[in-house]
Every structure is written in structure tokens, then in C-alpha cells.
N, C-alpha and C positions, 0 to 999 in steps of 0.2 A: 591398435590397442584403444579400446574405448576408455573415456575418462570416467573416473570413479565418482567425482562430484561435479555438479554444474551450478552456476549462478543463474537464478531465474528472476526476471524483472516483471513486476506487476504494474498496476496503474501508477503513474507519476514516478516517484523515486524509490518506491518500496522494492527491495530486493531480498532474496534469501538464498541460502545454500542448501542443495538437496542431493541426497545420495542416489546415484544411478544404479540401483541394486540389480535391475534386470539387464544391464549392459546394453541399453538401447542405443542405436546409432544417432546420437544427438549432435547438433551443430548450432552455431549462433543463428538465431531466428526461428528455431523449431518451437512450435506451440505445444506445450506439455500440460498434462494434468498431474498435479502434485498433492501430496498429503497435506491436510490442514486440520484445524481443530475448531469446530466439528466439520466433517465432510471433506470436500476436496476443493482445490482452487485451480485456476487456469492462468498460465503466464507464458512469457516468451523467454527462451534461453538467451542469456546475454553474455555468458562467458563459459568456455570449456577448457579442458586440458590442464596443464601445469599452472596456468595463470590463476585458476580457481584456488589452488592450494596457497598460492602467494596472497591472494585477497583474503582467504580465510584466516591466515596467520596475521595479516595486517589488521583485520577487524576483530581479532581475538575470538574467533568463532571456534567452539569446541565440538568434537565429533562424538560425544558420549552416546546420544540417542538422536542421530540425525533424521530429519524428515526425508521421505522418499519420493522419487519420481514414480508415479504409478504407470503412466503410459504416454505415448504421443497422443495428443488430443484427437478425439474422434469428431466427426462432423456434428454430432449431437452436443458434445462438450462445447464446441466453438459456438454453436447456435445459442445455447443457454447462456454462455458468457456474454455474447453480443446483446442478447435480450436484456440482461440485467444492467449492462453498461448503458443502454439506451434510457433506462428508467432513472439513472442517477441525477440528472438535472432537475427533473420534476420532483424527485424525492428531496433533493437539497432545498428547493424552494419551500416545500411543505414543512420540512424540518425547521427552517428559519422562522416560519410563521408560528409554529408550535412553541419554539424557544422564546420568541418575542411575546407571545401570549402569556407566558409564565413570568415575564419580567426578569429574565436571567441576564446577568452581566457577562455575556459571552457572544461569540460570533461563530457560526457554523461556516467554515471555510471550504470544506470539501467532504465528499462522501465516497466510499468505495465498497461496492458489493463484492463478496467472495464469488469465485467463479461458478459455484453451483447455486448461488442465491440464498444460501441458508444463513448468512450472516452479513450484516452491514456495519461498516466502521465509519463513525462520524468524527472528522477532524475539526477541532475548534481552537480558538484563541480566547484567552481571558486574562485580565489583569491579575486577579487573585483567585482564591479557591471558589469553586462553584458547586453548590449542592444540587446535583441533577438527578436525584432519585425519582422525583415526580416526572421529570422530563423523559427518563428512560421508560417509565411505565406508559406514558403517552405515545412515545415512539413505537414501543412494542405493540400497542393497540392499533396504531395507525398503519404500520408497515408490516406487521405479522411476521417478524423474523427476529433472530437473535441480534441484540444491539451491543456494539462495542464503542466506547468513547475514548478518543486519544487527544490529549492536549498537545499542541505544537506551538513553537515560538513564532514570532513575527517574521523572522528570516525564512523559516520553513514554509510559512504561508506565502511569502513572496515567491519561493521556489515553485510551489504548487500553482499559483495563479499565473506567474510569468510576467513579462513586461520588458520595457526598455530602460536601461540604466542611463546615467548622466553622460556616459561616453558615447551613447548612440547605438550601442550593441545590446543584444539580448542579455538579460541578467545572468551573471556568473552562477548564482545559486540555482538557476533553473537549467543551466546547460552543463557545466563541468564541475562545479564546486560541490563536494559531498560532505566535507567536514566543517560544521559551523562552530567555530570557536567563539567564546564570549568576548564581547567588546566592552571594555570599561572606560571610565573617564581618563585614565592614564594614557590610553591609546591616542 
């Protein structure tokens, strides 16, 4: 019996639940092309079977209009996905230069291209609110794609960057910790 839902992992820690409407024979590690907005994205199946239902319930994910798994990724899908992943480092450097040129109080920590290259998400950290309307215009002009900005906290930045903790091991937030609770002065 094929699983009805699968969890798909994308770059770093981004994951999503997708409906396997075509009853594809998916297993952990399968590279799939999934529905996205706009276009499609490519990722790796990270969880199948009944465990997906448990995770969906734990993360309070509702099934009203689930996104779908289109197909097992074709060689063309994988090639496009790898090409846009190769561009990410140079685009990140260019994005930092543009943001610095506008004197914005923010730091571009990471970027992620959608699997088909139609959208790029910029992850940034900032102390306060940032007016990046002009920044988005310049990014759209420079990178010729749809731009999405996502603010992340400093702990999420550490998870994306990685590193070694004071204990000498890889940071918990970049290996197994998924729920970042707030830390206040009482702690």
C-alpha cells in the first residue's frame, strides 16, 4: 500500500507535506518534483508511511488543500535543480553587495532557489523592521526572477550556517533540534 502523504525536504531545514495523488512508489531518498507557487520545486522525500501522519498532526498541518507530488524527478528536473543550486553562492554575494549599497540594517544569511528557478528566497536577519521595497526592485532587476524575503532569527541563522558548539560537537540546531523556543532572562 502506497503512502498517501510524504514529507519532502528541500535546502537546509525547509520541509513540507505533499499529497501523493498519483500513488507513486516513493521511498525515503526519492527525488521528486512537487507543486509550488509559482511553478514547481524539487526536493528529496524524507519521510513516508504512517510517520508522516504523526508529523502532520504534531506540526498542526491541515489537509484542506494539500500541495501535490507531480512526479518522480526527471533527469531534466534534476539538471535544472543542480544548475540553480550552483548559482546560489554567487547570487548571495551579489545580494549582500546590493543590500550594503542601500545602507540597510540587515544581513543576508542564505538564499534558496526554487527547483525550477522561477523564484528565489532570501533569508535575512535584522534587529528591527527593514523597509526593503527598493531592495526587492533592485534584486528583481539584477536576478530577473520572483523575489521572496524571509526574516529568520539568530538561532535559525546558526542552524543554516552550522558550526561547532562549546561541547565540541556540531550545533544541535543544525543537526537534530527543530523547535526553537524563545529564551528569556528567567532561563
